[in-house]
C-alpha positions as CSV (number, residue, x, y, z in Angstrom):
1,M,98.3,106.2,77.3
2,I,95.2,106.5,79.3
3,L,94.0,103.4,81.2
4,G,90.7,103.1,82.9
5,I,90.4,100.7,85.8
6,T,87.0,99.4,87.0
7,G,85.4,96.4,88.8
8,S,82.9,95.7,91.5
9,I,82.9,97.7,94.8
10,G,85.6,96.3,97.0
11,S,87.5,94.6,94.2
12,G,90.7,96.5,95.0
13,K,90.7,99.0,92.1
14,T,92.3,101.8,94.1
15,T,95.1,99.6,95.4
16,I,95.9,98.6,91.8
17,A,95.7,102.2,90.6
18,K,98.2,103.1,93.3
19,I,100.6,100.4,92.0
20,F,100.3,102.0,88.5
21,S,101.0,105.4,90.0
22,R,104.3,104.0,91.3
23,H,105.2,103.3,87.7
24,H,104.7,107.0,86.8
25,F,101.0,106.9,85.9
26,A,99.2,110.0,87.0
27,R,96.2,108.8,89.0
28,I,92.7,110.2,88.7
29,N,90.2,108.9,91.3
30,A,86.5,109.2,90.4
31,D,85.4,108.5,94.0
32,E,87.5,111.3,95.4
33,I,86.1,113.7,92.8
34,G,82.6,112.4,93.7
35,H,83.2,113.4,97.4
36,R,84.3,116.9,96.3
37,V,81.4,117.6,94.0
38,I,78.8,117.1,96.8
39,K,80.6,119.5,99.2
40,K,78.6,122.1,101.0
41,N,77.2,124.9,98.7
42,S,78.3,123.3,95.5
43,A,75.8,123.0,92.6
44,A,75.4,119.3,93.2
45,Y,74.9,119.8,97.0
46,K,71.9,122.1,96.3
47,K,70.3,119.8,93.8
48,I,70.8,116.8,96.1
49,I,69.2,118.5,99.0
50,K,66.3,119.6,96.8
51,G,65.8,116.0,95.6
52,F,66.5,114.1,98.9
53,G,65.6,116.6,101.7
54,S,67.6,117.9,104.6
55,K,67.4,114.6,106.5
56,I,70.6,113.6,104.6
57,L,72.6,116.4,106.3
58,D,74.8,116.1,109.4
59,N,75.0,118.6,112.2
60,D,77.4,120.8,110.2
61,K,75.0,120.8,107.2
62,N,77.3,118.6,105.2
63,I,75.8,115.7,103.2
64,N,76.1,112.5,105.2
65,R,77.2,110.1,102.5
66,K,76.0,107.1,104.4
67,K,72.5,108.4,104.9
68,L,72.4,109.4,101.2
69,G,73.7,106.0,100.1
70,D,71.2,104.2,102.3
71,I,68.3,106.1,100.6
72,A,69.7,105.8,97.0
73,F,70.6,102.1,97.2
74,N,67.2,101.2,98.5
75,D,65.3,102.9,95.7
76,Y,66.4,102.5,92.0
77,K,64.6,105.7,91.0
78,K,66.4,107.7,93.6
79,L,69.8,106.2,92.7
80,K,69.1,107.2,89.1
81,K,68.3,110.7,90.2
82,L,71.4,111.0,92.3
83,N,73.6,109.7,89.4
84,S,72.0,112.2,87.0
85,I,73.1,115.0,89.3
86,T,76.6,113.8,90.1
87,H,77.9,111.9,87.1
88,P,78.0,114.8,84.6
89,M,80.0,116.8,87.1
90,I,82.4,114.0,87.9
91,V,83.0,113.3,84.2
92,R,83.6,117.0,83.6
93,E,86.2,117.1,86.4
94,I,87.9,113.9,85.1
95,K,88.2,115.6,81.7
96,N,89.7,118.7,83.3
97,Q,92.2,116.7,85.2
98,I,93.3,114.8,82.1
99,K,93.8,118.2,80.4
100,K,95.9,119.5,83.3
101,I,98.1,116.4,83.4
102,K,98.7,116.6,79.6
103,Q,99.5,120.3,79.9
104,K,102.1,119.5,82.6
105,C,103.5,116.2,81.3
106,G,102.8,116.3,77.6
107,N,100.2,114.6,75.4
108,N,101.9,111.2,75.8
109,A,101.4,111.3,79.6
110,N,100.5,108.0,81.2
111,I,97.3,108.3,83.2
112,I,95.2,105.8,85.1
113,I,91.5,106.6,85.9
114,D,90.1,104.7,88.8
115,A,86.4,104.8,88.3
116,P,83.8,102.3,89.6
117,L,81.3,103.4,86.9
118,L,83.8,103.8,84.1
119,L,81.8,101.7,81.7
120,E,78.4,103.1,82.7
121,T,79.4,106.8,82.1
122,K,81.1,108.9,79.4
123,T,84.4,108.4,81.3
124,K,84.9,105.3,79.0
125,N,85.3,107.7,76.1
126,F,88.5,109.1,77.6
127,V,90.4,105.9,77.9
128,D,92.6,103.9,75.5
129,K,92.4,100.6,77.3
130,V,90.0,99.2,80.0
131,I,91.3,97.1,82.9
132,V,88.7,95.2,84.9
133,V,89.5,93.9,88.3
134,K,88.1,90.5,89.2
135,S,87.7,89.5,92.8
136,G,85.5,86.8,94.4
137,R,82.4,87.8,96.4
138,E,83.9,86.4,99.6
139,N,87.0,88.6,99.2
140,I,84.8,91.7,98.4
141,L,82.6,91.1,101.5
142,K,85.8,90.6,103.7
143,R,87.3,93.9,102.4
144,L,84.1,95.9,103.0
145,N,82.6,94.4,106.1
146,K,84.0,97.1,108.4
147,G,82.2,100.0,106.7
148,H,79.1,98.3,105.3
149,S,76.6,95.7,106.2
150,K,76.4,92.6,104.0
151,K,72.9,93.6,102.9
152,K,74.1,97.1,101.8
153,I,77.1,95.6,99.9
154,E,74.8,93.2,98.1
155,K,72.5,96.1,97.1
156,I,75.5,98.2,95.8
157,L,76.7,95.1,93.8
158,K,73.2,94.6,92.4
159,A,73.1,98.3,91.3
160,Q,76.4,98.1,89.4
161,M,76.9,96.6,86.0
162,P,77.4,92.8,86.4
163,L,81.1,91.8,86.4
164,S,80.4,89.4,83.5
165,E,79.3,92.4,81.4
166,K,82.4,94.4,82.5
167,L,84.7,91.5,81.6
168,K,83.3,91.5,78.0
169,K,84.5,95.1,77.6
170,A,88.0,94.5,79.2
171,D,91.3,94.9,77.3
172,F,93.0,93.5,80.4
173,V,91.8,91.6,83.5
174,I,93.5,91.7,86.8
175,E,92.8,88.9,89.2
176,N,92.7,90.1,92.8
177,S,92.4,87.0,94.9
178,R,96.0,86.6,96.3
179,D,98.6,88.9,97.7
180,L,100.1,92.3,96.7
181,K,103.1,90.6,94.9
182,H,100.6,88.8,92.6
183,L,98.9,92.2,91.8
184,E,102.3,93.8,91.1
185,R,103.3,91.1,88.7
186,Q,100.0,91.6,86.8
187,V,100.5,95.4,86.7
188,N,104.1,94.9,85.4
189,K,102.9,92.6,82.7
190,I,100.2,95.1,81.5
191,I,102.8,98.0,81.5
192,K,105.2,95.8,79.4
193,I,102.4,95.0,76.9
194,I,101.3,98.6,76.4
195,G,104.9,99.8,76.3
196,N,105.6,97.5,73.4
197,K,102.4,98.7,71.6
198,K,103.4,102.4,71.7
Protein backbone atom coordinates (compact mmCIF):
# COMPACT_ATOMS: atom_id res chain seq x y z
CA MET A 1 0.00 0.00 0.00
CA ILE A 2 1.42 3.37 -1.01
CA LEU A 3 -0.04 6.36 0.78
CA GLY A 4 0.59 9.95 -0.24
CA ILE A 5 0.35 12.64 2.41
CA THR A 6 -0.09 16.30 1.54
CA GLY A 7 -1.49 19.56 2.87
CA SER A 8 -0.54 23.21 3.19
CA ILE A 9 2.95 24.27 4.29
CA GLY A 10 3.24 23.95 8.07
CA SER A 11 0.25 21.64 8.41
CA GLY A 12 2.30 18.89 10.09
CA LYS A 13 2.66 16.41 7.21
CA THR A 14 6.15 15.29 8.19
CA THR A 15 5.20 14.67 11.84
CA ILE A 16 2.31 12.49 10.67
CA ALA A 17 4.48 10.67 8.09
CA LYS A 18 6.91 9.86 10.92
CA ILE A 19 4.04 8.35 12.95
CA PHE A 20 3.26 6.10 9.96
CA SER A 21 6.94 5.11 9.78
CA ARG A 22 6.68 3.84 13.37
CA HIS A 23 3.98 1.51 12.05
CA HIS A 24 6.42 -0.02 9.52
CA PHE A 25 5.72 2.32 6.61
CA ALA A 26 8.85 3.20 4.64
CA ARG A 27 8.93 7.01 4.46
CA ILE A 28 9.84 8.99 1.34
CA ASN A 29 10.21 12.73 1.91
CA ALA A 30 9.90 14.89 -1.22
CA ASP A 31 11.34 17.98 0.53
CA GLU A 32 14.52 16.07 1.49
CA ILE A 33 14.84 14.88 -2.11
CA GLY A 34 14.30 18.48 -3.26
CA HIS A 35 17.23 19.61 -1.11
CA ARG A 36 19.46 16.93 -2.64
CA VAL A 37 18.58 17.60 -6.29
CA ILE A 38 19.79 21.22 -6.06
CA LYS A 39 23.16 20.31 -4.51
CA LYS A 40 26.29 21.84 -5.97
CA ASN A 41 27.16 20.73 -9.51
CA SER A 42 23.96 18.70 -10.00
CA ALA A 43 22.02 19.09 -13.27
CA ALA A 44 19.33 21.12 -11.45
CA TYR A 45 21.98 23.32 -9.76
CA LYS A 46 23.40 24.38 -13.13
CA LYS A 47 19.96 25.06 -14.64
CA ILE A 48 18.85 27.08 -11.58
CA ILE A 49 21.96 29.28 -11.66
CA LYS A 50 21.46 29.81 -15.38
CA GLY A 51 17.86 30.86 -14.75
CA PHE A 52 18.26 32.84 -11.51
CA GLY A 53 21.85 34.10 -11.55
CA SER A 54 24.73 33.72 -9.08
CA LYS A 55 23.09 36.08 -6.55
CA ILE A 56 21.30 33.01 -5.09
CA LEU A 57 24.62 31.40 -4.08
CA ASP A 58 26.21 31.54 -0.63
CA ASN A 59 29.95 31.99 0.03
CA ASP A 60 30.60 28.28 -0.62
CA LYS A 61 28.79 28.45 -3.98
CA ASN A 62 25.87 26.39 -2.65
CA ILE A 63 22.34 27.50 -3.52
CA ASN A 64 20.91 29.55 -0.68
CA ARG A 65 17.38 28.17 -0.51
CA LYS A 66 16.05 31.21 1.32
CA LYS A 67 17.31 33.61 -1.36
CA LEU A 68 15.97 31.33 -4.09
CA GLY A 69 12.61 31.04 -2.33
CA ASP A 70 12.34 34.80 -1.85
CA ILE A 71 12.77 35.31 -5.60
CA ALA A 72 10.51 32.44 -6.68
CA PHE A 73 7.60 33.20 -4.33
CA ASN A 74 7.61 36.86 -5.37
CA ASP A 75 7.25 36.08 -9.07
CA TYR A 76 4.87 33.41 -10.35
CA LYS A 77 6.77 33.01 -13.65
CA LYS A 78 10.03 32.36 -11.77
CA LEU A 79 8.30 29.90 -9.43
CA LYS A 80 6.96 28.07 -12.49
CA LYS A 81 10.46 28.04 -14.00
CA LEU A 82 11.98 26.65 -10.78
CA ASN A 83 9.30 23.96 -10.52
CA SER A 84 9.84 22.95 -14.16
CA ILE A 85 13.52 22.31 -13.32
CA THR A 86 13.15 20.52 -9.97
CA HIS A 87 9.83 18.66 -10.12
CA PRO A 88 10.70 16.10 -12.84
CA MET A 89 13.92 15.24 -10.95
CA ILE A 90 12.10 14.91 -7.61
CA VAL A 91 9.39 12.72 -9.17
CA ARG A 92 12.06 10.51 -10.81
CA GLU A 93 13.86 10.05 -7.48
CA ILE A 94 10.59 9.21 -5.67
CA LYS A 95 9.97 6.54 -8.33
CA ASN A 96 13.51 5.18 -7.78
CA GLN A 97 13.01 5.05 -4.02
CA ILE A 98 9.69 3.18 -4.39
CA LYS A 99 11.47 0.65 -6.63
CA LYS A 100 14.29 0.17 -4.10
CA ILE A 101 11.86 -0.28 -1.18
CA LYS A 102 9.87 -2.88 -3.14
CA GLN A 103 13.05 -4.73 -4.11
CA LYS A 104 14.05 -4.85 -0.45
CA CYS A 105 10.65 -5.45 1.20
CA GLY A 106 8.51 -6.99 -1.56
CA ASN A 107 5.78 -5.61 -3.79
CA ASN A 108 3.31 -5.35 -0.90
CA ALA A 109 5.56 -3.01 1.08
CA ASN A 110 3.82 -0.21 2.96
CA ILE A 111 5.15 3.19 1.87
CA ILE A 112 4.22 6.74 2.80
CA ILE A 113 5.20 9.60 0.50
CA ASP A 114 5.37 12.97 2.24
CA ALA A 115 4.97 15.49 -0.59
CA PRO A 116 3.67 19.08 -0.35
CA LEU A 117 2.96 19.08 -4.11
CA LEU A 118 1.67 15.50 -4.29
CA LEU A 119 -1.50 16.48 -6.16
CA GLU A 120 0.17 19.06 -8.39
CA THR A 121 2.81 16.67 -9.74
CA LYS A 122 3.01 13.19 -11.25
CA THR A 123 3.76 11.83 -7.76
CA LYS A 124 -0.03 11.34 -7.36
CA ASN A 125 0.20 8.56 -9.98
CA PHE A 126 2.33 6.45 -7.61
CA VAL A 127 -0.09 6.37 -4.66
CA ASP A 128 -3.03 4.12 -3.81
CA LYS A 129 -4.61 6.52 -1.33
CA VAL A 130 -4.29 10.26 -0.62
CA ILE A 131 -4.20 11.70 2.90
CA VAL A 132 -4.74 15.44 3.26
CA VAL A 133 -3.71 17.15 6.49
CA LYS A 134 -6.02 19.92 7.60
CA SER A 135 -4.73 22.58 9.97
CA GLY A 136 -5.99 26.07 10.79
CA ARG A 137 -4.12 29.12 9.45
CA GLU A 138 -3.28 30.26 12.99
CA ASN A 139 -1.66 26.89 13.75
CA ILE A 140 0.29 27.03 10.48
CA LEU A 141 1.59 30.55 11.21
CA LYS A 142 2.54 29.50 14.75
CA ARG A 143 4.54 26.49 13.48
CA LEU A 144 6.37 28.49 10.81
CA ASN A 145 6.95 31.88 12.43
CA LYS A 146 10.51 31.02 13.53
CA GLY A 147 11.81 30.40 10.01
CA HIS A 148 9.58 32.60 7.84
CA SER A 149 7.90 35.99 7.95
CA LYS A 150 4.09 36.05 7.93
CA LYS A 151 4.21 37.71 4.49
CA LYS A 152 6.35 34.92 3.03
CA ILE A 153 4.14 32.19 4.55
CA GLU A 154 1.08 33.84 3.00
CA LYS A 155 2.83 33.93 -0.41
CA ILE A 156 3.76 30.24 -0.19
CA LEU A 157 0.20 29.33 0.83
CA LYS A 158 -1.14 31.37 -2.10
CA ALA A 159 1.19 29.56 -4.54
CA GLN A 160 -0.01 26.12 -3.39
CA MET A 161 -3.22 24.38 -4.44
CA PRO A 162 -5.98 25.64 -2.11
CA LEU A 163 -6.73 23.28 0.77
CA SER A 164 -10.40 23.13 -0.34
CA GLU A 165 -9.24 21.62 -3.69
CA LYS A 166 -6.91 19.15 -1.96
CA LEU A 167 -9.71 18.00 0.34
CA LYS A 168 -11.86 17.10 -2.69
CA LYS A 169 -9.15 14.66 -3.79
CA ALA A 170 -8.57 13.12 -0.33
CA ASP A 171 -9.29 9.50 0.57
CA PHE A 172 -8.54 10.35 4.20
CA VAL A 173 -8.36 13.65 6.10
CA ILE A 174 -6.25 14.12 9.23
CA GLU A 175 -7.15 17.04 11.46
CA ASN A 176 -4.04 18.56 13.04
CA SER A 177 -5.34 21.08 15.52
CA ARG A 178 -4.77 19.29 18.82
CA ASP A 179 -2.02 17.18 20.36
CA LEU A 180 0.18 14.27 19.23
CA LYS A 181 -2.15 11.66 20.77
CA HIS A 182 -5.00 12.96 18.63
CA LEU A 183 -2.79 12.54 15.53
CA GLU A 184 -1.77 9.02 16.57
CA ARG A 185 -5.41 7.99 17.01
CA GLN A 186 -6.24 9.22 13.48
CA VAL A 187 -3.20 7.41 12.00
CA ASN A 188 -4.20 4.18 13.80
CA LYS A 189 -7.73 4.48 12.40
CA ILE A 190 -6.43 4.86 8.81
CA ILE A 191 -4.06 1.89 9.22
CA LYS A 192 -6.94 -0.22 10.51
CA ILE A 193 -9.17 0.77 7.55
CA ILE A 194 -6.53 0.08 4.87
CA GLY A 195 -5.54 -3.16 6.65
CA ASN A 196 -9.13 -4.39 6.37
CA LYS A 197 -9.27 -3.44 2.67
CA LYS A 198 -6.23 -5.49 1.70
